[in-house]
C-alpha positions in Angstrom: -26.3 -16.2 8.3 -27.8 -16.2 4.9 -26.2 -18.8 2.6 -24.5 -18.4 -0.2 -26.6 -19.0 -3.1 -26.2 -21.7 -5.5 -26.5 -19.8 -8.7 -27.1 -21.5 -12.3 -24.4 -20.1 -14.8 -25.9 -16.4 -16.1 -27.0 -16.7 -19.5 -28.6 -14.1 -22.1 -32.2 -13.7 -22.8 -33.5 -15.7 -25.7 -35.0 -14.2 -29.0 -38.5 -15.6 -27.5 -38.0 -14.1 -23.9 -37.0 -10.5 -25.8 -40.1 -11.0 -28.2 -42.2 -12.0 -25.0 -41.3 -8.8 -23.4 -42.0 -6.9 -26.2 -45.3 -7.9 -26.8 -46.4 -7.3 -23.0 -45.1 -4.1 -23.5 -47.1 -3.1 -26.6 -50.3 -4.7 -24.6 -49.8 -2.2 -21.7 -49.1 0.8 -24.5 -52.5 -0.4 -25.6 -54.4 0.2 -22.4 -52.4 3.2 -21.0 -52.5 5.1 -24.1 -56.4 4.4 -24.9 -57.4 7.3 -22.7 -55.9 10.4 -20.7 -52.2 10.5 -20.6 -50.9 8.5 -17.7 -47.8 9.2 -15.9 -45.1 7.4 -14.1 -42.9 8.1 -11.2 -39.9 6.2 -10.7 -38.1 6.9 -7.1 -34.3 5.6 -6.2 -32.1 5.1 -3.3 -28.7 3.5 -3.6 -25.5 3.1 -5.5 -25.1 4.5 -9.2 -25.7 0.7 -10.3 -29.3 1.6 -9.2 -29.5 4.8 -10.8 -28.5 2.8 -13.6 -31.4 0.2 -13.3 -33.9 3.2 -12.7 -33.0 4.7 -16.0 -34.2 1.5 -17.8 -37.2 1.2 -15.6 -38.0 4.5 -16.7 -37.2 3.5 -20.1 -39.5 0.8 -20.1 -42.4 2.6 -18.5 -42.0 5.0 -21.3 -41.9 2.5 -24.1 -45.4 1.1 -22.3 -46.7 4.6 -22.8 -46.5 6.3 -19.8 -44.8 10.0 -19.4 -42.5 10.8 -17.0 -43.0 12.7 -13.7 -41.1 13.5 -10.6 -44.1 13.9 -8.4 -45.4 11.1 -6.8 -48.8 13.1 -6.6 -49.0 13.3 -10.0 -48.3 9.5 -10.9 -50.5 6.7 -12.3 -47.8 4.1 -11.2 -45.0 4.5 -8.8 -41.8 2.3 -8.8 -39.8 2.7 -5.6 -35.9 1.1 -6.5 -34.5 0.0 -3.1 -30.8 -0.4 -1.4 -30.2 -2.8 0.9 -26.4 -2.1 1.8 -27.2 0.3 4.6 -29.8 0.1 7.3 -30.4 3.8 6.9 -31.4 3.8 3.1 -33.7 0.7 3.8 -35.7 1.8 6.6 -35.7 5.4 4.4 -37.3 3.6 1.5 -39.7 1.7 3.7 -40.7 5.1 5.3 -41.4 6.6 2.1 -43.0 3.5 0.7 -45.1 3.9 3.9 -46.4 7.2 3.0 -47.6 5.9 -0.5 -50.7 4.8 1.3 -52.4 8.1 1.5 -52.0 8.0 -2.1 -53.7 4.7 -3.1 -56.3 5.7 -0.7 -57.0 9.0 -2.8 -56.3 7.3 -6.4 -57.4 3.7 -6.0 -56.1 2.9 -9.5 -52.5 4.0 -8.8 -50.2 1.1 -9.1 -47.3 1.1 -6.5 -44.0 -1.3 -7.3 -40.8 -2.1 -5.1 -37.6 -3.4 -6.8 -34.1 -3.5 -6.5 -31.6 -5.0 -3.6 -34.1 -4.6 -0.6 -36.8 -7.2 -2.0 -34.0 -9.5 -3.3 -33.7 -10.2 0.4 -36.4 -12.7 1.4 -37.0 -11.0 4.8 -37.4 -8.0 3.5 -39.8 -9.0 0.5 -42.0 -11.0 2.6 -42.2 -8.2 5.3 -43.8 -6.1 2.2 -45.9 -8.7 1.1 -47.4 -8.8 4.8 -47.2 -5.3 6.0 -47.9 -3.3 3.0 -51.0 -4.5 1.5 -51.4 -1.7 -1.3 -48.2 -2.6 -2.8 -48.8 -4.4 -5.8 -45.8 -5.6 -7.1 -42.2 -6.4 -6.3 -39.7 -8.0 -8.4 -35.9 -8.4 -7.2 -32.4 -7.4 -9.5 -32.3 -9.9 -11.4 -36.1 -9.8 -12.5 -35.9 -6.3 -13.9 -35.9 -7.2 -17.5 -39.1 -9.0 -16.7 -41.1 -5.8 -15.7 -43.3 -5.6 -18.5 -44.8 -9.1 -17.8 -45.0 -8.4 -14.3 -46.9 -5.2 -14.9 -49.2 -6.7 -17.1 -49.9 -9.2 -14.9 -51.0 -6.6 -12.4 -52.9 -4.2 -15.2 -54.7 -7.1 -16.4 -55.8 -9.4 -13.2 -55.4 -6.7 -10.3 -53.8 -9.0 -8.4 -50.8 -8.7 -6.2 -47.2 -9.9 -8.1 -44.2 -10.9 -6.0 -41.0 -12.2 -8.3 -37.7 -12.4 -6.1 -34.3 -13.2 -7.4 -34.2 -17.1 -7.9 -30.6 -17.3 -8.5 -31.2 -17.5 -12.2 -29.9 -14.6 -13.5 -30.5 -13.6 -17.2 -29.0 -10.4 -19.0 -31.3 -8.8 -21.5 -29.5 -6.3 -24.3 -31.9 -3.8 -25.4 -33.7 -2.5 -22.7 -34.9 1.1 -23.2 -33.3 3.5 -21.4 -34.5 6.9 -20.4 -31.3 8.8 -19.2 -31.7 11.6 -16.5 -28.6 13.5 -18.6 -28.3 13.4 -22.2 -24.3 14.0 -21.8 -23.5 11.9 -19.0 -24.2 8.2 -19.0 -23.8 5.2 -16.4 -22.9 1.9 -18.3 -23.4 -1.1 -16.7 -20.6 -3.7 -18.0 -20.9 -6.5 -15.3 -23.7 -7.1 -12.7 -23.0 -9.2 -9.4 -20.3 -10.0 -7.1 -18.2 -13.0 -5.9 -16.1 -11.5 -3.1 -18.4 -12.1 -0.2 -16.7 -9.5 2.4 -17.9 -10.0 5.5 -19.8 -6.9 6.3 -21.8 -6.6 2.8 -25.0 -8.0 1.6 -24.5 -7.3 -2.2 -23.6 -10.8 -3.2 -27.0 -12.1 -1.5 -29.2 -9.7 -3.4 -27.2 -9.1 -7.0 -26.0 -12.6 -7.4 -22.8 -14.0 -9.1 -20.5 -12.0 -11.2 -21.5 -11.9 -14.8 -20.1 -9.4 -17.4 -22.0 -7.9 -20.5 -20.4 -9.2 -24.0 -17.8 -7.1 -24.9 -19.2 -6.1 -28.3 -22.5 -5.0 -26.5 -21.0 -2.6 -24.6 -19.0 -1.1 -27.3 -22.1 -0.9 -29.3 -23.9 1.0 -26.6 -20.9 3.6 -26.2 -21.0 4.1 -29.9 -24.6 5.1 -29.7 -23.9 7.1 -26.9 -21.2 9.3 -28.1 -22.7 9.9 -31.4 -25.6 11.2 -29.6 -23.5 14.0 -28.1 -22.3 12.1 -24.8 -19.6 13.7 -23.0 -18.8 11.3 -19.8 -19.4 7.8 -19.9 -19.3 5.8 -16.6 -18.9 2.2 -16.5 -20.1 0.5 -13.7 -20.0 -3.0 -12.0 -19.7 -4.2 -8.2 -16.1 -5.2 -8.9 -15.0 -3.6 -12.4 -11.7 -5.2 -12.5 -13.5 -8.7 -12.2 -14.8 -7.9 -16.2 -14.7 -10.6 -18.4 -13.0 -13.6 -16.3 -15.7 -15.6 -17.7 -14.2 -14.9 -21.6 -11.2 -16.9 -20.7 -8.5 -14.2 -21.0 -10.0 -13.1 -24.4 -11.1 -9.2 -22.9 -10.3 -8.3 -19.4 -11.2 -4.8 -18.2 -8.3 -3.1 -19.3 -8.6 -4.6 -22.5 -12.3 -3.2 -22.6 -10.9 0.3 -21.9 -8.4 0.3 -24.7 -11.1 -0.7 -27.1 -13.5 1.9 -25.8 -10.7 4.3 -26.1 -10.4 3.4 -29.5 -14.0 5.0 -30.3 -13.7 8.6 -32.1 -15.1 11.2 -30.7 -14.7 13.9 -27.8 -15.5 12.5 -24.0 -14.0 11.1 -21.0 -14.5 7.6 -19.7 -14.7 6.9 -15.5 -15.4 3.6 -14.0 -16.5 2.1 -10.2 -15.9 0.3 -8.3 -12.7 -1.3 -8.0 -11.3 -3.9 -5.7 -8.2 -3.8 -4.9 -7.4 -7.2 -4.9 -7.7 -7.5 -8.8 -6.4 -3.9 -9.7 -3.6 -4.5 -11.9 -0.8 -2.7 -12.9 -2.3 -3.7 -16.7 -5.1 -1.4 -16.0 -3.1 1.4 -14.6 -0.6 1.1 -17.5 -3.5 1.5 -19.8 -5.1 4.5 -18.2 -1.6 6.1 -18.4 -1.6 5.4 -22.0 -5.4 6.5 -22.8 -6.0 10.3 -22.2 -9.4 9.8 -22.5 -9.5 7.8 -19.0 -10.3 9.9 -16.5 -7.4 10.6 -14.0 -9.6 9.5 -11.2 -9.4 6.3 -9.4 -11.9 5.1 -7.1 -9.9 2.1 -4.4 -11.9 1.2 -1.6 -9.2 0.4 1.3 -12.0 0.2 4.2 -9.5 -0.3 6.9 -5.6 0.6 7.5 -5.5 -3.0 9.6 -4.7 -6.0 8.2 -6.0 -7.5 11.0 -9.5 -6.2 10.2 -8.9 -6.4 6.4 -8.4 -10.1 7.0 -12.0 -10.4 9.1 -13.3 -8.2 6.5 -12.5 -11.1 3.8 -10.8 -8.4 1.7 -7.9 -10.4 0.4 -5.4 -7.6 0.5 -3.1 -6.2 2.7 -2.3 -3.1 3.8 1.3 -2.8 2.0 -0.2 -4.6 -1.1 -2.6 -2.0 -1.3 -0.2 1.2 -0.9 2.2 -0.5 -3.2 -1.0 0.0 -5.8 -1.4 3.7 -5.0 2.5 4.5 -5.6 2.3 2.6 -8.7 -0.4 4.9 -10.0 1.4 8.0 -8.4 4.5 7.1 -10.7 2.5 6.6 -13.6 0.4 9.3 -13.4 1.2 12.1 -10.8 -1.7 14.1 -11.3 -4.2 11.3 -10.7 -7.0 12.0 -7.7 -7.6 8.8 -5.7 -10.7 8.6 -3.7 -11.5 5.6 -1.2 -14.3 4.3 1.3 -13.6 3.7 4.7 -15.7 2.0 7.1 -15.3 2.8 11.2 -16.2 0.7 13.9 -15.8 -2.8 12.0 -16.4 -5.7 14.5 -13.5 -6.0 16.8 -11.9 -2.7 15.6 -9.4 -1.5 18.6 -7.8 2.0 18.8 -4.8 0.2 17.4 -6.2 -1.0 14.8 -8.3 2.6 14.2 -4.8 4.3 14.7 -3.8 2.2 11.3 -6.5 3.2 9.4 -5.7 7.2 10.4 -1.9 6.0 9.1 -3.0 4.9 5.6 -4.8 7.9 4.8 -1.9 9.9 5.8 0.2 7.7 3.5 -1.9 7.1 0.8 -2.8 10.9 0.8 -6.8 10.4 -1.0 -7.9 13.4 -2.7 -11.7 12.4 -1.5 -12.6 9.9 1.1 -16.2 8.2 1.6 -16.2 7.0 5.2 -19.3 5.3 7.2 -19.9 4.0 10.3 -20.6 0.5 10.3 -24.0 -0.9 9.3 -24.8 -3.9 10.8 -26.8 -5.7 7.9 -28.9 -8.8 8.9 -27.6 -12.0 6.9 -24.2 -11.1 6.7 -21.0 -12.7 8.9 -19.9 -9.1 10.6 -23.6 -9.3 12.0 -22.9 -12.5 13.9 -19.5 -11.4 15.1 -18.6 -10.8 18.5 -17.1 -7.1 20.1 -19.4 -4.7 17.9 -18.3 -1.5 18.2 -20.8 0.6 20.8 -22.2 3.6 19.2 -20.0 6.4 21.4 -16.9 4.4 20.9 -17.6 4.9 16.7 -19.2 8.4 17.4 -15.9 9.4 18.8 -13.3 8.1 16.1 -15.5 9.0 13.2 -15.2 12.8 13.5 -11.0 12.3 14.1 -11.0 10.6 10.5 -12.5 13.4 9.1 -10.5 16.1 10.6 -7.1 14.0 9.1 -8.7 13.5 5.5 -10.0 17.1 5.3 -6.9 18.6 6.1 -5.2 16.2 3.2 -8.3 17.2 0.8 -7.5 21.1 1.0 -3.8 20.3 0.7 -4.3 18.4 -2.6 -6.7 20.7 -4.0 -4.4 23.8 -3.2 -2.1 22.9 -5.9 -4.6 23.8 -8.3 -4.7 27.4 -7.6 -3.8 29.5 -10.6 -3.9 26.3 -13.1 -6.2 25.8 -15.8 -8.5 23.0 -16.0 -10.7 21.3 -18.4 -14.2 21.1 -17.0 -17.6 19.4 -18.0 -20.5 21.7 -17.3 -23.1 19.8 -14.9 -25.4 22.8 -14.4 -26.5 25.1 -11.8 -24.9 24.2 -8.2 -27.9 22.5 -6.2 -26.1 24.4 -2.8 -25.3 27.6 -4.8 -28.0 28.1 -7.4 -26.4 31.7 -8.2 -23.3 29.6 -9.4 -22.4 26.4 -11.6 -20.9 23.6 -10.8 -18.9 20.7 -13.1 -16.2 18.4 -12.2 -12.7 17.9 -13.4 -10.8 15.3 -15.1 -10.1 14.1 -11.2 -13.5 14.3 -10.4 -12.8 17.4 -8.3 -15.9 19.7 -8.0 -15.5 23.4 -9.4 -17.8 26.5 -8.6 -18.0 29.0 -11.4 -20.3 31.7 -13.7 -21.3 30.8 -16.8 -24.3 30.2 -19.1 -27.3 27.7 -19.6 -26.2 27.6 -22.9 -22.8 26.2 -21.5 -24.1 23.0 -20.1 -23.1 19.5 -21.2 -19.8 21.6 -22.9 -16.0 21.4 -21.7 -14.8 24.4 -20.6 -11.3 25.7 -19.6 -11.5 27.0 -15.9 -8.4 29.0 -14.3 -8.9 27.7 -10.5 -8.8 31.0 -8.2 -9.4 29.4 -4.8 -9.0 26.1 -3.4 -11.5 24.9 -0.6 -11.1 21.6 1.1 -14.4 19.9 -0.8 -14.5 22.5 -3.8 -12.8 24.7 -6.2 -13.3 28.0 -7.3 -12.8 29.1 -10.9 -13.4 31.4 -13.8 -14.1 30.2 -17.4 -10.9 31.2 -19.4 -11.9 30.1 -23.1 -14.2 27.3 -24.5 -12.7 23.7 -24.0 -11.0 21.8 -27.1 
């Protein structure tokens, strides 16, 4: 089992460290822009935090003089930002990276790097170093801010450089960001995790919790709102732990209240919350501020107290349900979603039935369900009574059947009602329609124009489906 890292206290980058990375950026830019245009491609796997990290990687590459491309075959540099939470994501990233070997053969000057959670695991980092000789550099999650220095080393010396995490996290403000969407933004408010759920690799690859200063977050959001951003999603492995190192001066509820004081027409979302730290103060703050979306993602993982204890979740079924009841008391229209793991080691049929019963009692709007994925280095990987695939494969559709019925029932109440929706663009699954999300994060399909993208519109819901609402624009949003 992987040992808990003895991280040193997190700190902010010094002025000298910031200046050093800026100088490396300038040196690379001088090289990159000296000849024909060079292009960079960033490929992302994993969670929203990885997406946010990739936007910073893309921003740094743009500052270094590279133009963005979405096609690996057109790139002069490819950075693959990886995930290690589930085995499937890790294997897919390795498979895709393996496919770049032929691109390197065609263009020897192509630079290929791998970043993120996967290379923050020593065994994975060592495997890449040993078995993927065409990979030029890697860096772990806590080394992202040093990417200019790492890349300059590759460009100037043509040597392979490997920078794993060392348990010495540094936060650097002011890293350039190339956002995928001009009207929707990820804003990381903290990094790392202290919870050590027995199935999860995150604390080992992202380190201990560390919060950004409130003033830095508020300044970033003020800039986003001034630039026309309409949806801001705050990110953290457990946002409810935000600010613990500040000695009670600013917790997550306080931060949300301060954000809502910023003038502008926008909504605020956040993820992910841990039930053990979700407070009534947070729920009260949400209820008091209309800028905070009426949506709460609260992963339960299991409905069995015995399994929750084995997972090291540090809450009970009843304490979890009491939070759900309080949310609905304060905000009757709130949409609640969750995560559930099927087939955690030792899960009996009785345990699984308790999970089905908590789904029926909580009545989630949406559920993200997963079959347990064994992650090397976590305590759960060494537990006895690993559940056979035949058993998990039989349980999984039973869970989906229960939730899908509830999702449809909760969507049906919105028929003939008018909801405010932020227009995202054309639907990927149905390009003839446009899509957007309600305050409760429900997908809505409707007819619109390209000029509506990025705007709030009012939509009358004409039909409810299990996974989406169908509607028509009735007039412009406020």
